[in-house]
MARTOR-15818 format. One line per field, with one value per residue (C-alpha): x, y, z; residue in one letter. Coordinates in Angstrom, 2 decimals. Layout:
u = [X; ...]
v = [Y; ...]
w = [Z; ...]
residu = [A; ...]
! end
This chain:
u = [0.00; 1.48; 2.18; 0.57; -2.51; -3.04; -2.36; -2.47; -2.93; -2.21; -3.75; -4.43; -8.10; -10.64; -14.31; -16.68; -19.07; -19.73; -21.60; -18.64; -17.14; -15.44; -12.93; -9.67; -11.42; -8.21; -7.28; -10.83; -10.55; -7.17; -8.64; -11.65; -9.40; -7.15; -10.22; -11.22; -7.84; -6.72; -9.93; -7.96; -6.05; -7.59; -7.29; -7.37; -7.26; -6.12; -7.44; -5.52; -7.46; -10.74; -13.51; -13.74; -14.74; -13.22; -15.84; -14.53; -16.64; -16.78; -16.33; -17.07; -16.02; -12.82; -12.22; -11.59; -10.25; -10.39; -8.43; -9.81; -6.27; -7.29; -8.33; -4.63; -2.77; 0.68; 2.51; 0.27; 0.72; 3.06; 0.12; -1.81; 1.12; 1.37; -2.35; -2.17; 0.90; -0.94; -3.84; -1.41; 0.08; -3.42; -3.95; -0.70; -1.17; 0.71; 4.03; 2.27; 1.43; 2.58; 2.24; 1.50; 1.61; -0.20; 1.94; 5.26; 3.84; 3.16; 1.47; 4.94; 6.45; 3.90; 4.03; 7.82; 8.01; 5.41; 7.04; 10.51; 9.17; 7.79; 10.17; 7.42; 7.71; 6.74; 6.33; 5.51; 3.64; 4.70; 1.74; 2.19; 3.52; 5.25; 8.07; 8.78; 11.85; 10.06; 8.68; 10.38; 9.18; 11.66; 14.50; 12.54; 11.45; 14.58; 13.20; 15.48; 15.13; 13.50; 10.79; 9.88; 7.37; 6.34; 3.53; 5.44; 8.68; 8.16; 7.94; 10.98; 13.03; 11.48; 12.26; 15.84; 16.35; 14.97; 16.28; 19.19; 17.53; 15.84; 12.81; 13.13; 9.89; 7.50; 3.93; 1.10; -2.45; -4.34; -8.03; -10.77; -12.36; -15.32; -16.25; -17.23; -20.84; -21.61; -19.70; -22.53; -22.10; -22.97; -23.07; -20.23; -22.38; -19.71; -16.96; -14.57; -14.50; -12.50; -12.49; -10.70; -10.53; -10.95; -7.69; -4.91; -2.58; -5.07; -5.29; -8.86; -8.77; -6.79; -9.66; -12.02; -9.52; -9.28; -13.07; -13.25; -10.60; -12.54; -15.92; -15.47; -15.03; -17.42; -20.14; -22.17; -19.25; -20.32; -17.90; -18.39; -16.18; -16.71; -15.38; -15.48; -13.01; -11.90; -11.37; -15.05; -16.01; -13.09; -14.02; -17.67; -16.57; -14.42; -17.34; -19.53; -16.80; -16.07; -19.77; -19.59; -22.65; -24.38; -21.28; -19.78; -21.48; -20.02; -21.42; -19.80; -18.87; -20.49; -20.33; -17.42; -19.76; -21.31; -17.85; -17.00; -20.30; -19.65; -16.20; -17.83; -19.90; -16.99; -14.57; -11.68; -10.43; -8.38; -6.06; -4.25; -2.62; 0.89; 2.07; 0.79; 2.22; 0.03; -3.56; -5.99; -8.64; -6.53; -6.18; -9.93; -10.65; -8.40; -10.22; -13.54; -12.37; -11.48; -8.48; -6.52; -4.56; -2.26; 0.93; 2.27; 3.96; 3.80; 5.70; 8.65; 6.90; 4.16; 0.62; -2.07; -4.61; -2.67; -1.37; 1.32; 1.60; 4.10; 2.01; -1.47; -1.26; -0.33; -3.21; -5.62; -4.09; -4.20; -7.79; -8.77; -7.06; -8.78; -12.22; -13.66; -11.79; -13.84; -11.57; -12.79; -11.36; -10.59; -6.98; -6.09; -2.78; -2.71; -5.06; -5.73; -5.33; -1.67; -1.21; -2.47; -0.39; 2.76; 2.30; 1.75; 4.86; 6.85; 5.94]
v = [0.00; 3.39; 6.05; 8.71; 10.47; 12.92; 12.57; 15.70; 14.99; 17.81; 17.24; 19.34; 18.45; 16.33; 15.40; 18.27; 15.95; 12.26; 11.88; 13.16; 9.74; 10.67; 13.08; 11.20; 7.86; 6.04; 8.72; 8.59; 4.84; 5.30; 7.66; 5.41; 2.39; 4.40; 5.20; 1.54; 0.15; 2.96; 4.51; 6.06; 8.38; 11.77; 12.61; 16.19; 16.85; 20.19; 20.57; 23.34; 23.73; 21.80; 22.18; 25.85; 27.34; 27.96; 26.39; 23.67; 20.48; 16.87; 13.95; 10.49; 11.75; 13.44; 17.18; 18.73; 22.29; 23.73; 26.80; 27.64; 27.77; 28.13; 31.70; 32.57; 33.44; 31.90; 34.99; 35.04; 31.37; 32.25; 34.04; 30.77; 28.87; 31.41; 31.12; 27.31; 27.51; 29.73; 27.26; 24.42; 26.34; 26.57; 22.82; 21.75; 20.77; 17.51; 16.01; 12.78; 14.28; 13.18; 14.83; 13.09; 15.05; 13.73; 14.60; 16.43; 19.87; 22.81; 20.25; 18.88; 22.36; 23.32; 19.95; 19.95; 23.48; 22.64; 19.33; 20.87; 23.75; 21.36; 18.42; 16.13; 13.16; 14.02; 11.75; 12.72; 10.26; 10.94; 9.88; 10.68; 13.51; 14.99; 12.50; 14.18; 16.27; 19.64; 19.54; 22.51; 21.43; 18.55; 21.07; 23.60; 21.08; 18.84; 15.90; 13.07; 9.61; 8.39; 11.06; 10.07; 7.33; 6.41; 4.27; 1.92; 0.55; 2.77; 5.89; 4.98; 4.64; 7.79; 9.85; 8.59; 9.22; 12.76; 13.89; 11.60; 10.43; 7.09; 7.29; 5.21; 3.27; 1.95; 1.75; 1.40; 2.52; -0.75; -1.44; -1.94; -5.27; -4.49; -1.56; -3.89; -5.01; -8.61; -11.11; -12.57; -14.11; -11.42; -11.40; -9.39; -7.03; -4.35; -5.36; -2.46; -0.12; 3.02; 5.08; 8.37; 12.09; 13.11; 15.06; 14.91; 12.91; 10.03; 9.78; 8.49; 9.24; 5.96; 4.25; 5.35; 4.30; 0.80; 0.42; 1.58; -0.97; -3.78; -2.88; -4.49; -7.93; -7.21; -4.92; -5.00; -4.08; -2.17; 0.26; 2.55; 5.47; 6.93; 10.37; 13.97; 16.66; 19.11; 16.36; 15.33; 17.46; 16.07; 12.50; 12.99; 14.31; 11.20; 8.96; 10.65; 10.69; 6.97; 6.02; 4.67; 6.36; 2.98; 1.42; 3.90; 5.39; 8.37; 8.38; 11.52; 11.38; 8.51; 7.43; 5.18; 2.34; 2.39; 2.30; -0.84; -2.45; -1.61; -3.19; -6.43; -6.39; -5.65; -7.84; -5.54; -2.47; -0.10; 2.39; 4.32; 6.95; 7.96; 8.36; 6.72; 6.34; 3.39; 3.33; 2.36; 1.94; -0.80; -2.59; -2.37; -3.63; -6.65; -7.48; -7.12; -9.78; -7.61; -8.08; -4.83; -3.44; -0.47; 1.18; 1.95; -0.81; 0.07; -2.98; -4.90; -8.23; -9.61; -9.47; -11.94; -10.50; -7.21; -6.91; -4.27; -3.07; -0.81; 0.82; 1.66; -1.14; -3.63; -2.44; -3.12; -6.54; -7.51; -6.34; -8.33; -11.47; -11.11; -10.16; -13.65; -14.42; -16.42; -16.29; -13.42; -14.61; -11.98; -10.87; -9.15; -7.28; -4.87; -4.40; -0.96; -2.45; -3.12; 0.37; 1.93; -0.29; 0.25; 4.03; 4.07; 1.92; 4.71; 7.00]
w = [0.00; -0.96; 1.68; -0.48; 0.88; -1.98; -5.70; -7.84; -11.55; -14.01; -17.43; -20.54; -20.17; -18.38; -18.91; -18.22; -16.39; -15.73; -19.04; -21.08; -21.85; -25.14; -23.57; -22.88; -22.19; -21.21; -18.68; -17.31; -16.81; -15.13; -12.52; -11.92; -11.45; -9.12; -7.02; -7.01; -5.97; -3.64; -2.22; 0.64; -1.74; -2.42; -6.13; -7.40; -11.16; -12.57; -16.13; -17.90; -21.16; -21.12; -20.03; -21.11; -17.74; -14.31; -12.04; -9.74; -9.85; -8.70; -11.10; -9.66; -6.24; -7.48; -7.38; -10.80; -11.08; -14.64; -15.72; -19.20; -20.55; -24.19; -23.42; -22.90; -26.09; -26.40; -25.13; -22.05; -21.13; -18.22; -16.61; -16.72; -15.23; -12.40; -11.67; -11.59; -9.37; -6.87; -6.78; -6.15; -3.22; -1.75; -2.19; -0.55; 3.08; 3.62; 2.67; 1.69; -1.70; -5.16; -8.55; -11.86; -15.12; -18.17; -21.23; -21.26; -21.95; -19.64; -17.40; -16.59; -16.32; -13.66; -11.92; -11.74; -10.29; -7.65; -6.73; -6.37; -4.29; -1.69; -2.24; -3.53; -5.92; -9.50; -12.51; -16.07; -18.27; -21.86; -23.98; -27.66; -29.77; -26.73; -27.44; -30.77; -31.49; -31.70; -28.16; -26.40; -22.95; -22.90; -22.48; -20.45; -17.82; -18.02; -16.07; -15.02; -16.51; -13.30; -13.59; -17.15; -17.97; -21.52; -22.87; -25.14; -26.55; -29.59; -27.45; -25.39; -28.58; -30.06; -26.96; -26.86; -30.58; -30.35; -26.97; -26.05; -22.84; -22.26; -19.94; -16.82; -17.15; -19.77; -18.44; -20.99; -20.34; -20.12; -20.53; -17.98; -18.87; -16.59; -18.85; -21.70; -22.17; -21.10; -23.21; -25.25; -28.68; -31.21; -34.97; -36.47; -38.53; -39.03; -41.45; -40.84; -37.84; -37.11; -33.90; -33.31; -33.86; -37.49; -37.71; -40.34; -38.06; -37.87; -41.70; -41.94; -45.66; -45.83; -43.97; -46.76; -49.44; -47.95; -47.87; -51.51; -52.51; -50.80; -52.27; -55.74; -54.16; -51.26; -52.65; -49.42; -47.17; -44.08; -42.48; -39.47; -38.48; -34.99; -34.17; -35.22; -36.16; -38.87; -41.47; -41.45; -44.47; -46.50; -45.55; -46.50; -49.90; -50.38; -49.49; -52.10; -54.76; -54.28; -54.22; -50.67; -49.21; -48.81; -47.27; -44.79; -41.74; -39.89; -36.37; -34.95; -31.27; -29.39; -25.73; -24.84; -23.84; -27.32; -28.92; -26.94; -27.92; -31.59; -31.36; -30.20; -33.40; -35.74; -37.67; -38.59; -36.74; -38.92; -37.26; -40.04; -37.79; -38.92; -35.31; -32.13; -28.64; -27.77; -28.94; -26.17; -28.88; -30.49; -27.15; -26.59; -30.11; -29.53; -26.29; -28.12; -30.60; -33.60; -35.84; -35.69; -38.64; -38.08; -39.29; -35.80; -33.79; -30.10; -28.80; -30.18; -29.59; -31.83; -30.46; -31.55; -34.00; -34.30; -37.85; -38.51; -42.10; -43.82; -46.55; -47.69; -50.26; -47.54; -45.36; -48.21; -48.86; -45.17; -44.79; -47.87; -46.54; -43.17; -44.49; -44.12; -40.88; -38.38; -35.33; -33.17; -29.89; -27.27; -26.82; -23.54; -23.74; -20.79; -17.83; -16.36; -12.88; -13.67; -15.10; -11.87; -9.61; -11.68; -11.60; -7.85; -7.31; -8.96; -6.08]
residu = [M; P; Q; I; E; N; L; I; I; I; S; P; G; F; P; K; D; E; Q; D; T; H; C; L; P; A; Q; Q; L; F; V; K; M; L; N; R; I; Y; P; E; I; Q; V; I; I; L; A; L; Q; Y; P; P; H; R; N; E; Y; T; W; H; G; N; T; V; I; P; F; E; G; L; S; Y; W; K; V; F; R; P; L; L; W; R; R; V; G; R; R; L; D; Q; L; F; H; T; K; N; T; A; V; L; S; F; W; L; T; D; T; A; L; I; G; N; R; F; A; R; K; Y; N; L; P; H; K; C; W; V; M; G; Q; D; A; R; R; K; N; P; Y; V; L; W; V; N; L; S; K; R; E; L; I; V; L; S; D; F; M; A; D; E; F; F; R; N; H; G; K; R; P; G; R; I; I; P; L; G; I; D; T; A; A; F; P; P; D; T; V; Q; E; R; T; V; D; V; L; G; V; G; S; L; I; P; L; K; R; Y; D; I; F; I; T; V; V; A; A; L; K; P; S; H; P; N; I; R; A; V; L; C; G; H; G; P; E; E; T; K; I; R; K; M; I; R; A; L; D; L; E; E; N; V; V; L; T; G; E; V; P; H; S; R; V; L; S; M; M; Q; K; S; K; L; F; L; H; P; S; E; Y; E; G; Y; S; S; A; C; L; E; A; L; Y; A; G; C; H; V; I; S; F; A; R; A; E; K; R; D; I; D; H; W; H; I; V; A; S; E; Y; E; M; I; A; T; A; S; A; L; F; D; E; E; D; F; S; S; V; L; V; H; R; M; E; N; S; V; R; D; I; M; K; E; F]
! end
């Protein structure tokens, strides 16, 4: 059992209420599991950018303090950091406090300053593009290897290649198996599923291209793409241009529970993102029985039913080969319980 009484989590955002399940679902599950395993620890979340207001609220028994950081233009960001720092000073009342920063951004800058001021343990969980070369916070914050945690083998190598420092620990965000609907035998009515923000990085135009390539041999192919974002208009134009309006459904944002249910009804899960720390959606799809096809390899080992491809052509070929697959057995890679325990051991 850890000696920590209070854990302060600093995150770019957090759900605006308990019904907001599409905002950082993996981080939500992490906090819920933390509450479940260590109910004696008081958790306080500081949300720098989202939700867009400054009213403190309670989320599943946890205190969330938002700062509406998007209202600060870049040159005024130090004013935000100072305001968050003052609020942290007000929160500090015991040495048995630890600080966990989600992403190596200004969250880590603030967390590190606060932790050093009061001699508290601080860890930063590097979760994605913050491992890239152009992240200025890596130098500004200058955390030690022991303070750095990454999600995957890929990110550990990426961070070392870009910044000459190998993070001390690799701890993936696992899945909460209890969050899935009851495991009943369901017909796989969705041939191809995609889940994620419709932004250029995720490259969902490739998702549409793959479906179009499969349609000649499977004219009744059914594909579903869950998510929203600035690329939605472009994707809808592609669907019309490729005559896929009867084959592809765009759902927009849907509750996390519905996403999991849809995964249990799907055959193939396509994840065409060009860069990925470790996709929780892929882990969930594997547990739901899908075959996952992606470009990004998070781990150096092979994982059952996770097919890594090197090109768009290979993604099409792999999807075609797996289209009539009948083995939809569940594959459990990482549990959220282990993620929580491993993080708490670091403190």
